[in-house]
C-alpha positions in Angstrom: 22.6 11.2 22.8 24.5 8.5 21.0 23.9 7.3 17.5 22.2 4.2 18.9 20.0 6.0 21.3 18.9 8.3 18.3 17.8 5.4 16.3 16.1 3.6 19.0 14.1 6.8 19.9 13.1 7.3 16.4 12.1 3.6 16.0 10.1 3.5 19.3 7.9 6.5 18.5 7.4 7.1 14.6 5.7 3.8 14.1 3.3 4.4 17.0 2.0 8.0 16.1 0.9 9.8 13.0 2.4 12.9 14.6 5.8 12.1 16.3 6.2 13.7 19.8 8.1 16.9 20.5 11.1 15.0 21.8 11.5 13.2 18.4 11.2 16.4 16.5 13.8 18.1 18.9 16.1 15.2 18.3 15.7 15.4 14.6 16.5 19.1 14.6 19.6 18.5 16.7 20.8 15.6 14.5 20.1 17.8 11.5 22.4 20.4 12.8 25.1 18.2 14.4 25.1 15.0 12.3 23.2 15.5 9.0 24.6 12.4 7.3 23.7 10.2 10.2 20.2 11.9 10.4 19.5 11.2 6.7 20.6 7.7 7.0 18.5 6.9 9.9 15.5 8.7 8.5 15.9 6.9 5.1 16.0 3.6 7.2 12.9 4.5 9.1 11.0 5.7 5.8 11.5 2.2 4.3 10.7 0.2 7.5 6.9 -0.4 7.8 5.3 0.1 11.1 3.8 -3.2 12.5 0.7 -3.9 14.6 -0.7 -6.8 16.2 -3.3 -8.8 13.9 -6.9 -8.4 15.4 -9.1 -11.4 16.2 -11.3 -10.9 13.2 -8.1 -11.1 10.8 -6.9 -14.3 12.7 -10.4 -15.9 12.2 -10.5 -15.0 8.5 -7.1 -16.4 7.8 -8.0 -19.5 9.6 -10.8 -20.1 6.9 -8.3 -19.8 4.1 -5.9 -22.1 2.4 -2.4 -20.8 3.1 0.7 -21.1 1.1 4.2 -19.6 1.8 6.2 -18.1 -0.9 9.8 -16.8 -1.3 10.7 -13.5 -3.0 14.2 -12.6 -3.3 15.0 -15.0 -0.4 12.4 -13.5 1.9 9.5 -15.6 3.1 5.9 -14.3 2.8 2.4 -15.7 3.3 -0.3 -15.9 0.8 -4.0 -16.9 1.7 -6.8 -18.0 -0.7 -10.7 -18.3 -0.3 -13.1 -19.6 -2.8 -13.0 -20.9 -6.4 -13.0 -19.2 -9.7 -11.2 -16.3 -11.3 -8.8 -14.8 -8.8 -9.1 -11.2 -7.4 -6.0 -10.1 -5.5 -6.2 -7.9 -2.5 -3.1 -5.6 -1.9 -2.6 -3.9 1.4 -0.9 -0.6 2.1 2.2 0.5 3.7 2.2 -0.9 7.2 -0.8 -2.9 6.6 -1.7 -6.6 6.1 -3.6 -8.4 3.5 -6.3 -9.4 5.7 -7.2 -5.9 6.5 -9.1 -6.0 3.2 -10.9 -9.1 4.5 -14.2 -7.4 4.1 -14.1 -7.9 0.4 -13.5 -11.6 0.7 -17.2 -13.1 1.0 -18.9 -10.8 -1.3 -16.3 -11.5 -4.0 -16.6 -15.3 -3.3 -20.4 -14.8 -3.5 -20.0 -13.5 -7.0 -18.0 -16.4 -8.2 -14.5 -15.3 -7.6 -11.7 -16.8 -5.6 -9.9 -14.2 -3.4 -6.1 -14.1 -2.9 -4.1 -11.9 -0.5 -0.6 -11.8 1.0 1.5 -10.0 3.6 4.2 -8.2 1.5 8.0 -8.3 2.7 8.4 -6.4 6.0 4.7 -6.5 6.7 2.5 -8.6 8.8 3.4 -12.3 8.9 6.5 -11.8 6.8 9.9 -11.2 8.2 10.3 -7.6 9.5 12.8 -5.2 8.1 13.5 -2.6 5.5 11.4 -2.9 2.3 10.9 -0.8 -0.9 8.0 -0.4 -3.3 9.8 -2.3 -6.0 10.4 -5.2 -3.6 6.7 -5.1 -2.7 5.9 -5.0 -6.4 7.9 -8.2 -7.1 6.2 -10.0 -4.3 2.8 -9.0 -5.9 3.9 -10.3 -9.2 4.9 -13.6 -7.8 1.7 -14.0 -6.0 -0.2 -13.0 -9.1 1.7 -15.5 -11.2 0.2 -18.4 -9.1 -3.3 -17.1 -9.9 -3.7 -16.4 -13.7 -5.8 -15.1 -15.2 -6.3 -12.3 -12.7 -10.0 -11.0 -12.7 -9.2 -8.0 -10.6 -6.8 -6.1 -8.2 -8.2 -4.3 -5.2 -5.4 -2.1 -3.4 -5.5 0.2 -0.5 -3.5 3.2 0.2 0.2 3.0 -0.6 -0.8 -0.6 -2.1 -2.2 1.4 -5.1 1.3 2.5 -6.1 2.6 -1.1 -5.7 -0.3 -2.3 -7.8 0.1 0.4 -10.4 3.8 -0.4 -10.8 3.1 -3.9 -11.2 0.6 -3.2 -13.9 3.0 -0.8 -15.5 5.5 -3.7 -15.7 3.2 -5.9 -17.6 0.8 -7.5 -15.1 -2.7 -8.0 -16.4 -5.9 -7.5 -14.4 -9.3 -7.3 -16.0 -10.5 -4.6 -13.4 -8.7 -2.5 -10.9 -10.0 -0.9 -7.7 -8.0 1.7 -5.6 -9.3 2.5 -2.1 -7.8 5.7 -0.6 -4.9 5.5 -3.2 -1.7 7.4 -2.6 -0.9 9.3 -5.9 2.6 10.2 -5.2 5.4 9.9 -2.6 6.8 13.4 -2.4 4.0 14.6 -0.1 4.4 11.9 2.2 8.2 12.2 2.4 7.7 15.9 3.1 5.3 15.1 5.9 7.5 12.4 7.2 10.7 14.6 7.3 8.9 17.5 9.0 7.4 15.0 11.6 11.0 14.0 12.5 12.1 17.6 12.7 14.6 17.3 9.8 16.0 20.4 8.2 15.4 20.9 4.4 19.1 19.8 3.7 18.6 16.6 5.7 15.2 15.8 4.2 16.8 16.2 0.7 19.6 13.7 1.7 17.0 11.4 3.0 15.2 11.4 -0.3 18.6 10.8 -2.1 19.3 7.7 0.2 16.0 6.5 -0.6 16.3 6.6 -4.1 19.7 4.9 -3.9 18.3 2.0 -2.1 15.0 1.7 -4.5 17.2 2.1 -7.5 14.7 4.3 -9.4 13.7 8.1 -9.0 10.7 8.9 -6.9 8.5 9.7 -10.1 9.0 6.3 -11.3 6.7 5.0 -8.6 4.0 7.8 -8.6 0.7 6.7 -10.2 0.4 10.1 -11.7 3.6 9.0 -13.9 2.4 5.4 -14.5 -1.3 5.9 -15.0 -1.3 7.3 -18.6 0.0 3.9 -19.6 -2.6 1.9 -17.8 -5.9 1.0 -19.5 -7.7 -1.6 -17.2 -11.0 -0.1 -16.1 -10.3 1.6 -12.7 -12.6 2.5 -9.8 -11.3 4.9 -7.3 -12.9 5.0 -3.9 -11.8 7.8 -1.5 -13.2 9.4 1.6 -13.3 13.2 1.9 -12.4 12.9 5.7 -9.3 10.8 5.0 -6.7 12.2 7.6 -3.8 10.2 6.0 -4.0 10.3 2.2 -5.8 13.4 1.1 -8.9 12.6 -1.0 -7.6 14.9 -3.8 -5.1 12.2 -4.4 -7.8 9.9 -5.5 -9.0 12.4 -8.1 -5.4 12.7 -9.3 -5.1 9.0 -9.7 -8.3 8.8 -11.7 -7.4 11.9 -13.9 -4.1 10.3 -14.8 -5.4 7.0 -15.7 -5.2 5.9 -19.4 -8.3 3.8 -19.4 -11.7 4.3 -18.1 -11.9 5.5 -14.4 -14.8 6.0 -12.1 -14.6 7.8 -8.7 -16.8 7.1 -5.6 -16.2 9.7 -2.8 -17.6 9.0 0.6 -18.0 10.9 3.9 -17.1 9.8 7.4 -15.2 6.7 6.7 -11.7 7.8 7.1 -8.7 5.9 5.8 -9.4 2.4 7.2 -12.9 2.2 8.1 -13.7 2.5 4.4 -12.3 -0.9 4.0 -15.3 -2.3 6.1 -18.2 -0.2 4.8 -20.8 -2.3 3.1 -21.6 0.1 0.3 -17.9 0.5 -0.7 -17.4 -3.3 -0.6 -20.5 -3.9 -2.5 -19.7 -1.2 -5.2 -16.2 -2.7 -5.6 -17.4 -6.2 -5.9 -19.9 -5.2 -8.5 -17.2 -3.3 -10.4 -14.9 -6.4 -10.5 -17.7 -8.6 -11.6 -19.1 -6.3 -14.3 -17.1 -7.7 -17.4 -18.0 -11.2 -16.3 -21.7 -10.2 -16.1 -21.4 -8.5 -19.5 -20.0 -11.7 -21.1 -22.7 -13.8 -19.8 -25.5 -11.5 -20.9 -24.2 -11.3 -24.4 
């Protein structure tokens, strides 16, 4: 198998399956033994390349009702959408996701007097495809947030919680924060990813080194468990006990590490994505974001 064939095989399968097929794992084991440097480089690139899927009709319809605005971050174009008027709530998608995946939060937040903003991060959705890092996604989030000050709330899903936490750590202010199915740290995902590709422990370690070189920071600098103690905005963590992609215990780790007040809502039977469409989850999150404004009006 040539280098190009190996790259194409990995690209064609890893983005379509949570558990790569046996052929991919076999190729990973062979490459680990015969060409460890190549295997590490390819794995690092795959690790930093978000999977992409077709936008469903419901998201297309939602975006059609928004006011759209293109933005440029580091020379890369991304799309931003806004609904409603009032203090802004920013919706942040996860790795391989799209901003409109959190579309279920739009109408309830608008009904409570907020405007709602979301975007497709570099490498995701309507943005140009390619390799992207969490710091690059964080930079995009901060550019979007800078157009919407003051920011009443951040609602982030999955790996988007890491992006949001890093932005908060770097000085972004939000009155409230909601993390849905948050990933607390990267190490566990990297281990799962390397095993799925059939990489040897040595090549997995090389992959992590390559990723750190590209990111420009140690892995721990992106973990919410590292960043959380410095963050004080009121936090609501929502996580499903049946989440097959990000274990629900990570939500508890996030809440436990948080420097400010943190509440936890655990659900059953909603998984990793359906939780974004659940009426109870959405209403609870919207009420949490609105709470500071209700308290001000009542005082």
